[in-house]
N, C-alpha and C positions, 0 to 999 in steps of 0.2 A: 415644444410640442405642436405639430401643425393640425389644422382642423381636418375634422374627420371626413372622408371621402362620402360624396352624396352622389347619386345614380339619378338622373332627371329625365333622360330620355334613351328610347331603343330603336331599334329599325333592324329587321322587322320584330314587332311583338308577340309573334307566334311562328310555329314552325316545329319539324320534326327533329330528331336527333341528328347534329351536326350541322344545323342551320348557321350561317355566317351572321353574327350579331354585331352591330355597331353600337358600343355604349358610349353614353355621353352624359357627363356632369361636371362636378368640380372637385378639386383637390384629391385629383385619382392618382396622385404619385409624384414626384419631382422629377425622377427618372426611372430608367426600367430596372434597376437594383432595388427600387423603393417599392414596387408591385411585389407581394408577397402570397396574396390570396384572391381568387376570384371564383364566386359560386353563382351557379344560374339555375334557379329551382331547385336550389340544394345539392346540385351536382358541382364538384369541383371541375373547373374549367381553365386551371391555371396554365396547364401546358400549353394548351393551344392558344393563350393571351399574346397579343401583340401589343403592347403599349406605344401609343403613339404621340401623346402630349398629356399635360396635367387635364385635359378637359375629353380626352377620346380614347378608347380601348377597342380593338377589334379581337372576338373571339368567335369560338363555335359552342353551339349548345351540346350538352352530354343528355345521356339515356335517361332524362326526367320525364314525367308526367304530369298534366296537371300546370295549374297557375304557381307562380313562385316570384320572390324577390331576386333582386341582382344585387349579390353583397359584395363590394370590392374592400381587402384590407391591405394596408401600406405600413412600412416601418415608422413612417413619420406621423401618420394619424390615426393608425390602429385600424379597428373594424367600422366600416362605415354603414350607409344608410340606403334605403331605395324609394323613390315616390312613384317609381313606375314598376308593373309586373309583365313578366313573359310567361306565355301559354306554350307547352311543350305537349305534342300528342304523336300517336304511332298512326302512320297511313299503311293502308293494305298495299303491298309490294309484291311483285312476282319474282320468278328466280332470274329474269333478267334485267331488272331495274335496277339500279345503282343505289345503295343505302349507305350512310356515314357509319351504321352500328349494325351488328349481328342480328339478323331475325331469325327465330326458329321458325322452321317451315312446320306447317300442320297438314294433317292429311288432306283435309279440303282442298289443300294449296297444290295437291301433287297434280300432275296430269295424268289423265286415262289414256293410255295408247291404245283404246279399243273404240267400240261404237258410239258415236257421239249421240247427244241427245236430240230429239226432233223439233224440240221446243224453240220456237221464234223468242229468243231472248231478247232480241235486238226490236222487238217492235214496242210501242209505245203504249202502257197499259190505259184503259180510259178510267175517269174518275170513278170510285168506287160510290160516291155519291150521286152521280148522275147529272152532276152540275158542271157548267161551263167554267173554265179558268181564265176566260178572257175579262179583263179589266181588273186582274188580281196581280197585276205587277209590282204594286207597291211590297216593299221588304220590312220585316221588324228591324228597327235601329239595332237591337241588341243582338251579341251573339247566342242563338238558341243551346249551345254547349253549356253556356254559363248557368240558363235558365232551367235546363232539363239535362243533366249531366249524365252519361252511360246510356244514352237513348238515341234514335234517329227516326225520320219519317218515312223509310222505306217499307213498304208494305211486306216484301219478301224476306226482311231480317226478323229475327227472333227478338231483337230489342226494340220493336216497333211501338213508336208512342203516339198516339191520336191527338194529343194536344200538339207535339211537335208538327205532325201534318195539317192540321189546322190552320196553325200558324203561317206554315211554310207557304200553302197553297190557297187558302181561304181567308186571309187576313181583312180583305175587304168586302167578304159574301156577308149578306145580311143575315139577322137571326131568322126571318121568316124562310130565306132561302135554304138555311143549313136544316130546318124543322122538315122542309120537303124533301132534301137530300136523304134525312134520315129514315123517312117513310119509303123512299125509293129503295134504299138500303134493306130496309127491314123486309117489303116485299120480294125483293131477289132472293133473300135467305129462305123466306117460306117456299118460294117457289121450288128453290133446289131441295126441300125437304119432302115432297110429294112422292109417291111410289113409283116402282118400275113400268107399271102398266101404264099409267098416265104418260110416262116418261117415253114409253115404246109409242103410244097412240100419238102423241104429239110428234113422234119423231119417225113415222114408219118409212117415209121415202128413205131416210138415211139408212135405216137398217135393212131393207131389200139392196141397196145399194152395196153396204158392206158384205151382203150374203154373196152377189155377184162376183164381187172382188175375190171373195175366199174359193169360190168355185174356179175362177181364172187360175188362181194361185195354184189349186190342186191339179188342173189341168197342166199346167206349165211343170210342175214338180214332176209328174207322170212321165211327160216328156224327157225331162232332165234324168230321172232313173234310167229311161230306157238308152239315153245319149251317154251317162257317165256312171251309171252303175247305182248300187243300192245304197250306197254312203257317200254322197257327195259334200256333205257337210264336214267329215273327216278332212276331206281334201282341202276344201276351203279353210278350214282351222289350220291346217298344217300351213298352207301357204302364208296365211295371215300372220303366224307365228314366225315363219322363216324372214318374212317382211319387217318382222318387229325387231327380231334379231339382228338383221343385216343394218336396219336404222340405228339400232341400239350402238353396234360397231361404230358406224359412221359420226353417231354424234358424240361416243365417249372420246374420239379423238379430238372432236372439237372442243369437248367441255375439259379434257386435259391441257390441252393448249389455252382455254380460258382460264383454268386455274392456275397454270403458269404464271399466266399474262397477270392474273389477278394477285397472284403471290409477288411478282416481281413491282407491281403497281403498289401493292402495299408495303413492300419493303422500302421503294423509293420516298413513298409516302412518309414513313416511320423516320427515314434517313433525312428528308428534308423536314419534317416536322421536330425532330430532335437533333437537327444538325450540332446545334450548341454542344451537346453531351458528346458525340462523336468527333467533333473536333477539337474536345477540350484538351486531350493529351498533347498533343502538338502546340495547342495554342498556349498552355502554361509555360511549356519550354521556351516558345518565341517569346513570350512576354518577359520571361525570366532573364533571359540573354540581353532583352533590352533594358532591364533595370525597372521594368514596369510592374513593381510587387503589388501594388494596391489593385490593379486588375486583377492580378493573378488571385488575389485574396477574395476580391469580389465575385469572379468567376467560380471559383471554388467552392465558396460560401453558397452561391446559388444553386450549384449541382447539388450540393449536400443536401439542400433544402427541398428540392425537386426529386431528387432519384435516392435518397439517402436509405428511404424505407421500402424500396421497390422489391418486388418479387421475381420483375422479369430477368432471366439470366442475362441476356446480352447486356441491358444496362448494368447489372452487378460486376459483371467483366469489366465493361470499359470503366466504370467508378473504381475498381481495383487497380487498374492501370495508372489512373489519375492519383490515385492514393501514394502508388510507387514513385510518380513523377514528382509529387508534391514532397514526398518524404527526402528525395534527392535535392529538391531546391530547399529544403530546410537545413539539410547538412551545408549546403554552399551558402546560404544566409549567415549560419552559425560561425562558419569560417570567416565570411567578410565581417561580421561584427567585432569578433578578436582582434581582426588583422588592423596593425596600426601602422602610420599615422592616418587619420581620417576625422573629419569634422563631426562634431555632437550631431549636427542636423541629419548628416549621412547615417550616423549611427541610430538615431531616433526611427529614421524610417525603416531601418533594416529589422530593428527590434519589434516595432508595431507590426510590420509585416509575419516577422516569425512567430510572433505572439499570437497573432490570428490563425496563422496555420495550424499552430500546435493546438489552439482551442477546436478547430474544426477537426482535426485528427484524434483529439481525447478520446473519443467514444470508439476507435478501430483499435486493433491489436498491431498496428504498424507503426515502427519507429519507438519500440522499446528503449533503445540507446539513448533516443533525445528525451525521452519522458521527463526523468528528472532534472533536466538543466534548465536554467533560467537565464534567458539571454541577455536580459538587462543587467543582471548582477555579474555574468559573464563579461559583458562590455566594460563594467565599472572596474572590474579587477584588471582586465586586459589595459585599460588607460593608465590606471594606477602603476601597474609593473612597467609599461611604457614611458611613463614619467620618470622613474626611478631610474630606468636604463639610460634615459638621455641625459639625466644628471651625471651618471656614471661615465659615460661616455664622452661629454663635455669636458669633465674633469681630467679624465685619462689624456685626452687629446692636446689640452692645453699643459698640463704638467709634462708630458712627453715632449712638446714643444721648448718648454722652459728647459728642460733637461740638455735638449739639443743646443739651444743658445749657449748655454754654459760650457758645454764642451767645446765649442768653436771659440769660446773667449774673445769674441768680437766686443768692439766698444758699442755701447749702447748709443742711441740716438734720444737726448732727453725729451725732445719733442713727442717722440713715439710713446704710447702708453705700454706697460709692460703687460706680459702676458695674464699676470694675475688681473690686471685692471679688465683686458678684455674677456676673460673669464668669466667675472663677475657682471659683466654687463651682459653676455650671452646667457648665464644662467638666470638672471634676473627675468631676461625676457621671455624665457622657457617658462618660468614659474607664473609669470604674469599672463600668459597665454593658454597653458594647459592646465594649471590648477583650477581656473574658473571654469574650464569645460568639466573636468572631473567632477566638480561641485553642482554644477548644473544638470549634469546627467544622472548624479545621484537624487537631486530635487526631485527632477522627474520621476525616477524610480520610487521614491519613498509617497509621493503625492499621489500615487497611483496611476499617471499618465502611461508609464513603461512597464508596470507590474504586472506580469500575468496570474496565474493559479497559485505561485508560491509566496511564502512568508517572507517578508522584508528582514533584512539583517542591518538594523540601525546601528549596533555597536561595532560590528565589523566594519562598517564604512568609515564610522568616527576613528577607530583605529587607523584605518589606510588612510585618510587624510591627513591625521596628526603625524603618522610616521613619513607620509610625503613631505611635510614641513618641515618636521625634525631634519630629514635627510638634506633640504634646501638650505636649512641654518648651518649644518656642519660642514657642507662643501665651502660654504661664504666664510666660517670661522677659518677653516685651515688655511684659504687663500689671503683673507684680509687679515686676521689676527695674528701677524708674526711676532709680537710681543709676549703673546700668550703662552701657556704651557704645551708646546708642540707634543711632548712626548705623553702627556695625559690625552691630548686629542687622538695620537695614533693609537693607544691603548683602547680607547673607548670606541673609535670608529672605523679603525685600520687603514686611514687615510694619511699621506703624508705628502707635502708640497715639496719638490725637489730644494735642498737648502742650497742658496746661491752666496756669492760673495757679501762682502759688506758694501760694495759698491753697487750690486744688484738691489740690495735691501735700501741703500739711501736713494736708489733711483725711484723706488716704489713708493715710499712714504709720503712724497707729495700727492701721489694720486688716491690717497687714501679717502679723502672727502669724495672724490667722484665715485668711489665704491659704496660709500654712504647713500650717494644720491641715487645710484642705480637701486639700491635695496630699498630705499624709501617710495621710490616709484613702485616699485612691485607691491610693497607693503598697501600703498594705497589702493592699488588695485584690487585687492584681497580684501581690503575693509569694506568694500564695496559690495560684496558677496555675500554678506550677514553670515559669516563663518562664525562658528562659536567660540567664545572668549579664551578658551583654553588653545585652542589653535592660533589665535592672534597673539597670545601672551609668548609663545614661543619666538615669534618673530620680533616682537616687541624687546624682549630679553636680547636678541642680536643686536639689534639695532643701537639698545642703549649701550651695549658693549662696544659697538663701533663709533659711537660718538664719543664714548671716553677715550677711545683711541685716538680719535682724531683731535681731541682736546691734548691729549698727552703729546702727540706729534707736534701740533702748532706750539705748544708752551717749550717743548725739546728746543724746536726750530729758534724760538725766541731767545731760549737761554743761550743757543750757540751763539746769536748774533749779540747779546748781550756781554759775552766774553770778549768781544773784539770793540766794545764800546772805548778801550783806552785810545784807540786810533783817533776818535772824536775829541777827545779832552784838549781845549783850549787855553786851560788856566785862567778863563775869564770868570771872575768871582761876580755873579750876577743873581744871587739870591738874597734877596732884601730882608728875608725873615731871618736869615742866619747868615751873617757877613762870614766871608772866609769860604762857603759853600760855592762850587763851581757848577758850571753848567751840566756836569754830567749827570746828577738826580733828573735833571729836566729830560736829558735824551733817553733815560731809563723810563720816565712816566710815557713819553711819546711812544717809546716802544711798546709799554705794557697797554695802552690804548688802541694801538695798533693791533696787537696781538688780541684784545680781547673784542675788538670789531670783528676781526676775522672768525674768533671761535664762535662769536654771537651768530654771525651769518652763517657759518657751516654746520654747528652741531649743537649749540647749547640751547638753541630756540626750538623748543618742542613742536613738532607737526602733529597730525592728527594721531589720535591715540597711542601718544609718545608721553612717557612718564617726565617727571622732574627730575633731573640727575641730581638736584641739589638738597634732596631730602635730609634731615637730621641723621648724622650716624650712617650716611649711606658711602658706596665707593666712590659716587661722584665727588663728594665732599672731601673725604680722604684724597682723591686724586688731586683737586684744585689745592689743597694745603700742600701736599707734595711737590708739585710743579711750581707752586708759589715760592716754596722755600727754596728749591734748587735755582729760581731765577734770582731772587734775592742774595741767595748764597753767592752765586756767580757775579753779581754785582758788588757784593763785599770783597771778593777775591780781585775784580778788576781793580778797587780803590788800593789794595794792599799791593798789588802788582806793580801800579802806578807810583806809588811810594817806593817800595823798596828797589824797584827796577832803576828808577832816577838815581837813588843811592848808590847802585853798582855802577852806573854810569859815570858818576863823577868821582872825583879825587876829593872829598871836603876838607878844608883846612880847619884845624880845631882851634878853639881859643886857649891862646897861651899867654904869658905873661909878657907886657910891653917891657916891665921890668927887666925880664931876663933876656931882652933884645930880640925877641921874635915878634913879628906884626900880627895883630889881630884880625887876620883876612875874613872879611864876611861877603865879600863881593863875588863869588865866582861867575865867570861869564859862560858863554853859552853851554847849553846842555841839552841832552836828546829829549824829544818829547814831540808833541803835535802840535800843529799850528804856528802860525809866526809868531806869537806872544811868547811861545814857549822859552824861546831863548833868553827873554829877559826874566825869567823867573829861575831862582837857585833852587838847589835841593832841600835846603831848609824850609822854605817857602812853599814849595810843594809838598813837603811833610805836613806843613800847617794847614795848607788846602786839604790833603786827604782827612787828616783829622777833624777838621770842619765838616767834611762831608759825612764822616761817621758819626759826629755828634748830631747833623742835622737828620740823618737818617733815624738815627736813635730817638731824637726829640719829636720829629714831626712827619718827617717825609714817608716813612713806612705806614704810620696810621693814614696819611693822605692817599697813599695806595690802596690801603684796605677799603678806604670810601670809594677809591673809583670802582672797586669791586662790588661795591653796596649797591652803586649807580647802575650797574648792569644787571642787576637783579640777584647777585650771589650773596649770600649770608657773610656777614663780616668774616674774614679769615683770621680771626684772632691767634689760633694756634701759630699759623705760619708767621704773622707779623710778631708776636713776642719771640718766637724762635728765630727769627732773622733780626729782631734787635739785641738777644743775648748774642749772637753770635758777632754783630756789629760792635757790641761793647766789648767783647773780647778781644777783637781786631784794634778795636781804639786802645784799649789797654796797652797791648803789645806795641803798637805805632807809639803811643804816649811814651813808653818807658823808653823805646828807641832814640826818641826825640830828645828825652831828658837826659839820657845816657850821652847821648851826642854832645848836647849843650852843657850840662852839668858837670860831666868828669872832668874835662879839660879846665873849667873854671875852677872846682874845688881842688884840682891838682896844683894850681897855682898858689893856694893859699898859702901854704907851709913854705915854699921856696921864697915868696915874697916877704914871709914874715922875720925869716933870719937872713935876708939880703944884709950883705956888708957885715956879717959875722955879729948880727944882732943878738943880745942876750937880755931875757928879761929880768934877770937880777942883777943887771948893771943899772946904776944910776943915770938918768938920762934928762935932759933938758924937755920940759913941758911947754911946749909954745900954745898960745891961745888960738884955738881954733884948729888944731893939727890932729890930722890921724895918722896913724901908722900906714905906711904905702900899701900893704896888704889888703886893709880895709878900702881905702880908696879904691884900688883896682876891683876889688869883688862888687862895689857899687857900681862901678863905670860898667863892668861885664855885665851886671843884671840889668842895668838900664838898657844897654844894647839888646839883651835878649827880649827885655819888655818892648821895647820899640819895634823889633821884628815881629813879635807875635801881635802886638796892638794894630799894627799895619796892615796884619791878615785878617786874624780872627780876634777880636776883644775877648770873645767868651772863652776862648782858651787860655785866657792870662792865669786864671785860678789853678785849673788843673797842671799846668805846667810849673808855673813858679812856686807853688806849694810843693811839689817835689823837689824842685833846685834848692829851695830856701832850707827844707829839711835837711837834705845831704850837706849845705852848708853848715848849718847849726851844728850838725854830729861832726863835722870836721873841727868847727871851733872848740866844740867840747872835748874832742880827744886830744887837740892841740894844747889847750889848758890844763888839761889833766897830766900831761907828759912833762909840764914845766915842774922843776922841783923848787925853785923858788923864785919870788918876785921881788923886786926891788920896792921901796914906795912909791917912787915915780912910774916904774914898771906896772904895778898894780894898777894905779890911777889910769895910765894908759890903756892897759887892758880893758879895763871897766868901760872907758869913753868907746873904745872900738868895737865892743860887743853889744854894748847898749845902743850905739847908734845903729848897727845892723839890725839889731831887734825891733827897735822903734821903728825904723824905716819900712821893714818888710813885716811889719804887724799884720796889714790886710791879707797877707799870704802866708802867714804863719799858722800852722794846726797845733794842736795839742802836742804831738810829738816833738815839732820843732821847738816850741815853747820850752818843754822840759829840757831839750838839748841847751836851748841857750841859758835856761837857770843854771843846769849843770856846769856850763863853762865859765859863770859867773861865781859859782860856789867853789870851783878848782883854784881861783885865783887867792893866794894866801901870802901872808896874813890878811885876814879882812880889812876891810877898810876902815877908819876911825869916822868919826863924824866929819872932822876936817876935811880928811881926804876926799869924804863922799861929797861935801861942799865944793871942793876944788874940782873934782870930776864933774859934778853937775854944771858947773860953769863952764868947763870946756866943751862939753856936750851941746850946751845951749848955743855956744859960739859957734861950733863944727855945724850944728844944724842951720844958723842962719846964713854960714858960707855955702853950703849944699843945699839951699832951699830947692834950686832949680831941680837937681837931680832927686831929690827927695819928693818934689812935687809930684813926678810921674808915678811913684809908688802909691801916692796919696789918692789918685783918680781912681774912683770905683768904675770896676767894667760894667758895660751893659748887661 
């Protein structure tokens, strides 16, 4: 609020109505529109006011009378005060003297067109006191009108005041002279009161002169009668009347011309004085075309304040025309407000102008069609509709472009982004630029800066913003989430992106992280707008879905790369923790670390106002589990493919009996595989390496990979690891059975032919040599030593699971063969005891309960049972055999690590 106006100086300080007054002071307004009131002696003089500066105003006084203050009123400072006063008075004017106001003519002011008085009014009257006025030039310093109002010092006036007369003419006269003058005045009055006789006596000469004059007049009159008749006065009167009539005719023309000139002068003066109003219709049109709406509002407001309540018909007609022009401008402004695109500042300017004009016209009957419109709300609705239309047009443009590319079936340039990516970028740019404008316009509306007399609609605006954000997210979902349920999206939104080929989809997937980045940029822009949480949560859910989709894409790509790790297998056994395991798990770990780094940088690291995808029991945790299971399952499949593919590429030789004349070939040469060292590794060794890899994964490697996830901030993927371990265990079992079958079946198949080589029969007596075994037992031990050495050279940890299975098969075969013998000779029974017991004792470390039972069953099948002497003999032979075969048996006694 500015300081109140203060009037401190006037020039002149008095005058009749219409006097040009220069008003000086402080805080008299900041501009011409700030001056809204001016009163001089209580008379409104705003129409004639000319604002020059904050310290100067020029105006003309009104039809006031007496002394009064000068009150200035401004918009910024309100009603002011005055330290000086102006005195207004009415002066006597004639019919030919100019006056700023209308003066009613009194009868005494009319001209008498007859005989004039003979009094010599022009003579100076003598002083009634008989005193000289010389030496009385001193004037009273104060204005006599202030001391003696409604009086004067003229002796001929009815409101004559002796005090005024004395102060005006005898201010310096002494009191003694005034007493002498009073005595003179009394004597003069007394002399006028004496009788007629004394008067005549004192004036006898004058009376005689008057009588002589009358006699002369009579003589002249008689002569005139003789000359002109008995009624000369009638002739004179008629002549006088004729002259008066002729003079009136002449003067009437002059008066008519004067009245016309006065009327023209008055009209020109009125036009000049009220030029602002009469030029206003064209002025508002010109300003509106130049988009200077603030000037239009100010001029219209000033006109309404000055002439809104006028009763002058011409002013009312001009004001009605201005109202019609303003109504037309309002309609044009309303059309411009809802016309898009345009900036918020431009809309703001138009809304303010339209609201101001509406408030100015609210008291009139004009503009009923626009009376119930809210320009600010209409602008908000227009911007929201334009935003949705822009979303839809952009989607249709890129969808049609994508359909056209698919129809042409041209090869895509991998370096060029697909249409989906370009669409996401443009849509996010639109949202980041137009959604803030919509929100900012709404805030201006609800804070009252743009709101007019209408009530706000916060609920409708909130739904409008939420709907725009929902549309934005739906379009992005349709374009980005190609793995989502597109049928459900089509049903809920009615939108569908052209279904492309698998190559088009494969071309788009690497660009999904770029789409996520575009969405995050738009999201960050919207976060800065202080939008309600409900609106931001909609975009956050979309970003979480896209982040999970990026995670899925990256891990699927890693899974595809994992399936090609077989080409990197060099069969180099470099795992100290588990001998026999190759560098293949390390390759998987390197791939996983690279994938986790990429995932962390692209999607898993939450940015501003993004949720944690790894909350317990969340979709993110389920997605991590599923993708890790797929990756580890693919890795397990690579190991199996390496094992069985190598088997298919080779024609492995089986262990057969040397006693039967077939070599026990164990050294197949070059086989297919990756790396230069693959040629030196045969199929059995590769099988053992694959078994070692399986066992290593099951034992510690998969847990190690789980810890890798923990280091990157993931919860331990226990479910995925345990599922992968179960799968690996199943594959290990299958591969183990394959290896045992490959190694054990030929070995077991040679026992029976070797046992009965040379038509040997158990019921025949035979020579039992010291330290001798039957050939089948020797060969069985030798074959097991070969298997043992092969396993031990690759992975000692695999000795037990493999040899236990082979030993169980051998024990089962021996039990079967012994049970098939009808009768043993004494020496045959001792030999059978020695053979079976040697194999049982030698393989004790790799004999499970089932194998033990089979060995026991084989011994029990020997009949008749051995007596004590035979048992002693058998023990001696067994001890001797063990000493002879101590080197072979020693390997079975070594405990595996």
